[in-house]
C-alpha positions in Angstrom: -40.3 141.9 121.4 -40.7 143.5 124.5 -43.8 145.0 125.8 -42.3 148.5 126.2 -41.5 148.5 122.5 -45.0 147.3 121.5 -46.4 150.3 123.7 -44.3 152.8 121.9 -45.1 151.4 118.3 -48.9 151.7 119.4 -48.4 155.4 120.8 -46.7 156.3 117.5 -49.5 154.8 115.4 -52.2 156.4 117.3 -50.6 159.8 117.0 -50.1 159.2 113.3 -53.7 158.4 112.7 -55.0 161.1 114.9 -52.8 163.5 113.1 -54.1 162.4 109.9 -57.8 162.7 110.9 -57.2 166.0 112.1 -55.6 167.2 108.8 -58.4 166.0 107.0 -60.7 168.1 109.2 -58.6 171.2 108.5 -56.9 171.6 112.0 -53.5 172.1 110.8 -52.0 173.3 114.0 -53.3 170.4 116.1 -52.1 167.9 113.5 -48.8 169.3 113.7 -48.7 168.9 117.4 -49.6 165.3 117.1 -46.9 164.7 114.6 -44.4 166.3 116.9 -45.7 163.9 119.9 -45.3 161.0 117.5 -41.9 161.8 116.4 -40.9 162.1 120.0 -42.4 158.7 121.0 -40.6 157.4 117.8 -37.3 158.5 119.3 -37.8 155.5 121.9 -38.2 152.9 119.3 -34.4 153.1 118.5 
């Protein structure tokens, strides 16, 4: 597995984790932004 793919997987994972934490704290707007960033990063995993 190339290093670039690993870095994108880590980026998506961090975005999903941060979005979940923000959602639990009640920051819906910020968690939505992080989900969108994570989705954009996930496009690079194809």
